[in-house]
C-alpha positions in Angstrom: -82.4 -129.4 86.1 -81.8 -130.3 89.7 -85.1 -128.8 90.9 -88.1 -131.0 89.8 -90.2 -128.9 87.4 -93.6 -129.3 88.9 -95.6 -127.4 91.5 -95.9 -129.1 95.0 -97.7 -127.8 98.0 -96.8 -129.7 101.2 -97.9 -127.1 103.7 -99.9 -123.9 103.7 -98.1 -120.9 102.1 -96.0 -119.7 103.9 -95.2 -122.9 105.8 -94.0 -123.3 109.4 -90.3 -123.2 108.7 -90.8 -120.1 106.5 -92.8 -118.5 109.3 -90.0 -119.2 111.8 -87.5 -117.6 109.5 -89.8 -114.6 108.9 -89.9 -114.1 112.7 -86.1 -114.1 112.7 -86.1 -111.7 109.8 -88.4 -109.3 111.6 -86.1 -109.3 114.6 -82.9 -108.9 112.7 -83.6 -106.9 109.5 -84.8 -103.4 109.1 -88.6 -103.2 108.8 -87.9 -100.9 105.8 -86.9 -103.9 103.8 -90.2 -105.4 102.8 -91.1 -108.9 101.5 -93.8 -109.7 98.9 -94.2 -113.4 99.8 -92.3 -114.6 102.9 -91.4 -118.1 101.7 -87.8 -118.8 102.2 -86.1 -120.4 99.2 -83.5 -123.2 99.4 -83.1 -123.9 95.7 -84.5 -122.8 92.4 -84.3 -123.4 88.7 -86.3 -123.4 85.5 -89.7 -122.1 86.5 -89.7 -123.4 90.1 -88.8 -122.0 93.5 -88.4 -124.6 96.3 -88.8 -123.4 99.9 -87.6 -124.6 103.3 -90.9 -126.5 103.8 -90.5 -128.5 100.7 -93.1 -126.5 98.7 -92.4 -125.9 95.0 -93.9 -122.7 93.7 -94.2 -121.6 90.0 -92.2 -118.5 89.4 -93.8 -115.6 87.5 -91.4 -113.0 88.9 -87.8 -114.0 88.0 -86.5 -112.1 91.0 -88.0 -108.9 89.3 -86.7 -109.8 85.7 -83.3 -110.8 86.9 -83.0 -114.6 86.4 -84.3 -114.7 82.8 -81.8 -117.5 82.1 -82.9 -119.4 85.2 -81.8 -119.2 88.9 -78.9 -121.6 88.4 -78.2 -121.6 84.7 -75.4 -124.2 84.0 -73.2 -121.8 82.0 -73.6 -119.1 84.7 -72.8 -121.6 87.5 -69.8 -123.0 85.7 -68.4 -119.6 84.9 -68.8 -118.3 88.4 -67.2 -121.5 90.0 -64.2 -121.1 87.7 -63.8 -117.4 88.5 -64.2 -117.8 92.2 -61.4 -120.4 92.2 -59.1 -117.9 90.4 -59.8 -114.7 92.3 -62.9 -112.8 93.6 -61.6 -109.2 93.4 -58.7 -106.9 92.6 -60.6 -103.7 91.7 -60.6 -103.0 87.9 -59.4 -99.5 88.5 -56.3 -100.8 90.3 -55.3 -104.0 88.5 -57.7 -104.8 85.7 -58.8 -108.2 84.3 -60.1 -109.6 81.0 -63.6 -110.4 82.2 -64.6 -106.8 82.5 -63.3 -106.0 79.0 -65.1 -109.0 77.6 -68.4 -107.9 79.1 -67.9 -104.4 77.7 -67.2 -105.9 74.3 -70.4 -108.0 74.4 -72.5 -105.0 75.4 -71.0 -102.8 72.7 -71.9 -105.4 70.2 -75.4 -106.3 71.4 -76.9 -102.9 72.2 -78.8 -101.1 69.4 -76.9 -99.1 66.8 -73.8 -99.7 64.7 -71.9 -96.7 65.9 -68.7 -97.0 67.9 -69.5 -97.6 71.6 -67.9 -97.8 75.0 -69.2 -99.3 78.2 -68.6 -98.9 81.9 -69.7 -101.4 84.6 -71.3 -100.8 87.9 -73.2 -102.6 90.7 -76.9 -101.8 90.4 -79.4 -100.3 88.1 -79.7 -97.1 90.1 -75.9 -96.7 90.0 -76.0 -97.1 86.2 -78.7 -94.4 85.9 -76.7 -92.1 88.1 -73.6 -92.5 85.9 -75.6 -92.1 82.7 -76.8 -88.7 84.0 -73.2 -87.8 85.0 -71.9 -88.7 81.5 -74.7 -86.7 79.8 -74.1 -83.7 82.0 -70.3 -83.8 81.5 -70.5 -84.3 77.8 -73.1 -81.6 77.1 -72.1 -79.0 79.8 -75.8 -78.8 80.7 -77.6 -79.7 83.9 -81.4 -80.3 83.4 -82.7 -83.9 83.1 -86.2 -84.7 81.8 -88.0 -87.8 83.1 -91.6 -89.0 82.7 -94.7 -89.6 84.7 -94.9 -93.2 86.1 -91.1 -93.6 85.8 -89.0 -95.7 88.1 -85.2 -95.3 88.0 -84.0 -96.4 91.4 -83.7 -95.6 95.1 -80.6 -93.4 95.4 -81.1 -89.6 95.9 -80.8 -88.7 92.2 -82.8 -91.7 91.0 -85.5 -91.1 93.6 -85.8 -87.6 92.1 -86.2 -89.2 88.7 -88.7 -91.8 90.0 -92.4 -90.6 89.9 -94.0 -92.6 92.6 -94.0 -91.4 96.2 -94.9 -94.5 98.2 -92.9 -96.5 99.0 -89.9 -95.1 97.1 -89.7 -91.4 98.0 -91.8 -90.8 101.1 -90.0 -88.6 103.6 -86.6 -89.3 102.0 -86.1 -85.8 100.5 -84.9 -83.2 99.7 -84.0 -84.7 96.3 -81.5 -83.8 93.6 -82.3 -80.6 91.7 -82.7 -79.9 88.0 -85.1 -82.8 87.4 -88.2 -82.1 85.3 -91.2 -84.3 84.7 -93.4 -84.6 81.7 -96.4 -86.8 80.8 -95.9 -90.3 79.5 -97.8 -91.5 76.4 -100.0 -93.9 78.5 -102.6 -95.2 76.0 -105.0 -96.7 78.5 -105.3 -93.5 80.5 -104.8 -90.8 77.8 -107.7 -88.4 78.1 -108.6 -88.3 74.4 -108.0 -92.0 73.8 -105.2 -94.3 72.7 -105.4 -93.3 69.0 -104.3 -89.7 69.7 -102.0 -90.6 72.5 -98.6 -90.6 70.8 -99.1 -87.3 68.9 -100.6 -85.4 71.8 -98.2 -86.7 74.4 -95.2 -85.7 72.2 -96.7 -82.2 71.6 -97.1 -81.8 75.4 -93.6 -83.0 76.0 -92.1 -80.6 73.5 -94.2 -77.7 74.8 -93.4 -78.3 78.5 -89.7 -78.7 78.0 -89.6 -75.6 75.8 -91.5 -73.4 78.3 -90.4 -74.8 81.6 -86.8 -75.8 81.0 -85.5 -74.6 77.6 -84.0 -77.0 75.1 -80.5 -75.6 75.4 -80.5 -76.3 79.2 -81.4 -80.0 78.9 -78.5 -82.5 79.2 -80.6 -85.7 78.9 -84.1 -87.2 78.5 -84.4 -90.5 80.2 -87.1 -93.0 79.6 -88.0 -96.7 80.1 -89.0 -98.1 76.7 -91.5 -100.1 78.6 -92.0 -98.6 82.1 -91.5 -101.2 84.9 -92.6 -100.3 88.4 -95.0 -97.7 86.9 -97.1 -100.6 85.6 -95.6 -102.1 82.4 -96.8 -99.1 80.4 -96.0 -99.5 76.7 -95.7 -96.0 75.2 -98.1 -95.4 72.3 -96.4 -96.4 69.0 -94.2 -93.7 67.5 -93.8 -91.8 70.8 -90.3 -93.0 71.6 -89.1 -92.4 68.0 -90.4 -88.8 68.1 -88.7 -88.1 71.4 -85.4 -89.6 70.3 -85.5 -87.6 67.0 -86.3 -84.4 68.9 -83.4 -85.1 71.3 -81.0 -85.5 68.4 -82.2 -82.2 66.8 -81.4 -80.3 70.0 -78.2 -81.9 71.0 -79.8 -83.7 74.0 -78.6 -87.1 75.2 -81.4 -89.7 74.8 -81.0 -92.3 77.6 -82.9 -95.6 77.4 -83.3 -97.2 80.8 -83.5 -100.9 79.9 -82.8 -102.2 83.4 -86.0 -104.2 83.6 -86.8 -104.6 79.9 -83.4 -105.5 78.6 -81.7 -108.9 77.7 -84.4 -110.7 75.6 -87.2 -110.0 78.1 -89.5 -108.3 75.5 -88.8 -110.5 72.5 -85.9 -108.4 71.3 -82.5 -108.1 73.0 -83.6 -104.6 74.1 -87.1 -103.1 74.1 -86.2 -100.0 72.2 -85.4 -102.2 69.2 -89.1 -102.8 68.6 -89.5 -99.3 67.2 -85.9 -99.1 65.8 -84.9 -96.5 68.4 -81.2 -96.2 68.9 -80.4 -94.5 72.2 -77.3 -92.4 72.9 -76.8 -94.1 76.2 -78.5 -97.3 77.5 -78.5 -98.5 81.1 -78.7 -102.2 81.9 -78.7 -104.4 85.0 -81.2 -107.1 86.3 -81.1 -109.7 83.5 -77.4 -109.1 82.6 -75.7 -111.6 84.9 -78.1 -114.4 85.9 -78.6 -113.1 89.4 -75.3 -111.6 90.4 -75.0 -107.8 90.9 -73.9 -106.1 87.8 -75.0 -103.0 85.8 -73.7 -101.0 82.9 -73.9 -97.9 80.9 -73.2 -98.3 77.2 -73.2 -95.5 74.7 -71.7 -93.5 71.9 -67.9 -93.4 72.2 -67.8 -89.6 72.0 -70.1 -89.4 75.0 -68.5 -92.1 77.1 -65.0 -90.9 76.4 -65.9 -87.2 77.2 -65.5 -87.9 80.9 -62.1 -87.2 82.4 -59.9 -90.2 83.5 -61.0 -91.4 87.0 -64.4 -89.7 86.7 -66.2 -93.1 86.4 -65.8 -96.2 88.4 -66.3 -97.7 91.9 -64.6 -100.3 94.1 -66.8 -103.2 93.2 -68.0 -102.1 89.7 -67.5 -104.9 87.2 -66.6 -107.4 89.9 -64.8 -110.4 88.1 -67.3 -113.0 89.5 -70.3 -110.9 88.3 -68.6 -110.4 84.9 -68.1 -114.1 84.6 -71.7 -114.7 85.4 -72.7 -112.1 82.7 -70.6 -113.8 80.1 -72.3 -117.1 81.0 -75.8 -115.5 80.9 -75.2 -113.8 77.5 -73.9 -117.1 76.1 -77.1 -118.8 77.4 -79.3 -116.1 75.8 -77.5 -116.5 72.4 -77.4 -120.3 72.5 -81.0 -120.8 73.5 -82.3 -117.9 71.5 -84.1 -116.5 74.5 -85.5 -113.5 72.6 -87.5 -116.0 70.6 -88.5 -117.8 73.8 -89.9 -114.5 75.1 -92.0 -114.2 72.0 -93.3 -117.7 72.5 -94.2 -116.9 76.1 -96.2 -114.0 74.9 -97.9 -116.2 72.3 -99.0 -118.5 75.1 -99.9 -115.9 77.8 -101.4 -113.0 75.9 -104.5 -114.9 74.5 -105.3 -116.2 77.9 -104.9 -112.9 79.6 -107.2 -111.3 76.9 -109.8 -114.1 77.5 -109.5 -113.4 81.2 -110.1 -109.7 80.6 -113.2 -110.5 78.5 -114.6 -112.6 81.4 -113.7 -110.2 84.3 -114.6 -106.5 83.7 -112.3 -105.6 86.6 -109.4 -106.0 84.1 -109.3 -102.7 82.3 -106.2 -103.3 80.2 -103.9 -106.1 79.1 -100.5 -104.9 77.9 -96.8 -105.6 77.6 -94.5 -107.3 75.2 -92.7 -110.7 75.2 -92.4 -112.1 78.7 -93.1 -108.7 80.2 -96.9 -108.6 80.5 -99.4 -107.1 82.9 -103.1 -106.5 83.6 -104.4 -103.3 85.1 -107.3 -103.6 87.5 -110.0 -101.0 87.7 -113.5 -100.4 89.1 -115.6 -102.0 86.4 -116.6 -99.7 83.6 -114.3 -96.9 84.8 -110.6 -95.9 84.9 -110.6 -95.8 88.7 -107.7 -97.9 90.0 -108.7 -101.0 92.0 -105.8 -101.9 94.2 -108.1 -103.9 96.5 -108.9 -106.4 93.7 -105.3 -106.6 92.7 -104.2 -107.5 96.3 -106.9 -110.1 96.6 -105.9 -111.8 93.3 -102.2 -111.7 94.2 -102.9 -113.2 97.6 -105.0 -116.0 96.0 -102.2 -116.8 93.6 -99.7 -117.0 96.4 -101.8 -119.4 98.4 -101.9 -121.7 95.4 -98.2 -121.6 94.8 -97.8 -119.0 92.1 -95.4 -116.2 92.6 -96.7 -113.0 91.1 -95.6 -109.4 91.4 -97.5 -106.2 91.6 -96.7 -102.8 90.2 -98.3 -99.5 89.0 -98.3 -95.9 90.2 -101.8 -96.6 91.6 -101.0 -100.0 93.0 -103.4 -101.8 90.7 -101.3 -103.8 88.2 -100.4 -107.5 88.3 -97.2 -108.0 86.3 -95.8 -111.2 84.9 -92.1 -111.9 84.4 -91.6 -115.6 84.1 -88.1 -116.9 83.5 -87.5 -117.2 79.8 -86.5 -120.9 80.3 -89.8 -121.8 82.0 -91.5 -124.9 80.6 -94.8 -124.4 78.8 -96.5 -126.9 81.1 -95.6 -124.7 84.1 -96.6 -121.6 82.2 -100.0 -123.0 81.4 -100.5 -124.3 85.0 -99.6 -120.8 86.3 -102.2 -119.3 84.1 -104.8 -121.8 85.3 -104.0 -120.7 88.9 -104.3 -117.1 87.8 -107.7 -117.7 86.3 -108.8 -119.5 89.5 -107.6 -116.6 91.6 -109.8 -114.2 89.7 -112.8 -116.5 90.1 -112.3 -117.0 93.8 -111.0 -113.6 94.9 -113.5 -111.3 93.2 
């Protein structure tokens, strides 16, 4: 590990060189591109980000669940260096290369289900979702797509239509793609009759609304995040996903699992839908797939993936050879280091301390998540009223002490934790110490 694995604060956060770079950013980059914490990174690895001022920050964000294997995982670095020296691009649709095929083979093997599969590679999670919808519509001959409250599926026109939250993702960017319908998510913490009845009642509501408002025979696909990401790390009530998947199969509807944030060992399984034994028809992946390089995929049942006419899927950069090499290195790392088990260990360390923090601070209404995808939802004490002010104060206090944390939630009141799966337990514990101190000082 080239980056020393300990926190170090040489300056205030952000430091003077980062502030200078931020001034350049504001003058050169669209103000529409926001920044959570304007510290400018020079190198990173393990659980540490080192900035231009020499500060070393503990990373509880992983670039939004991207660098699960680390920011500079040796197998990824080696694979990328070798591939760059050979060639950087030909376009797989013109003159193909083995690396694309090898990634597809790995995805077909690793994703849930023993059925015959095919994969197609793209550049981003949103692009993967767009193509999954294209495949479902083409294969079924239907148009309607059902998505859920609190969903996040991307920033393109179609994926904005699928995304539930207005600010900052959708505001004044419409009109959006049509034939998108939204139904309630089985959100245990906020279900009106309580978490015990959530799965059954949410499923009944889902079935009723689709039947009356859309019609089963018109639905091409139902798309769901097995654990919702930007919506606030919402874990659906147990049994809900299984019921939805079974209902889709009964009605010839394609069940799409969006595992862009939750996939690749993040939740303690290779894919979050495995926790309940759910086998999707199509699964979208990105983020953790390639150790930080841009790559995404749709993997699914062969009969669906092959239903599309030749030339109907693709893109100039989709499955770029350098990104594919990185993915092969990242997958090798996950296998060799058993990172799904490491995610479970991270949960075993973090969850009891988050629960203890909730017992101490009644502003924490819920602790949830799975593996190394955990969150706390902040509320006005004794109520379900979202408390984004408290969330912002705690996040700012963490940042000042050199802990990178991310926020989320439809109501802007969730702190989410996505440490790299290779983070050392000493850094994990120190980060939790900082979090505890932030709650004590900020509230």
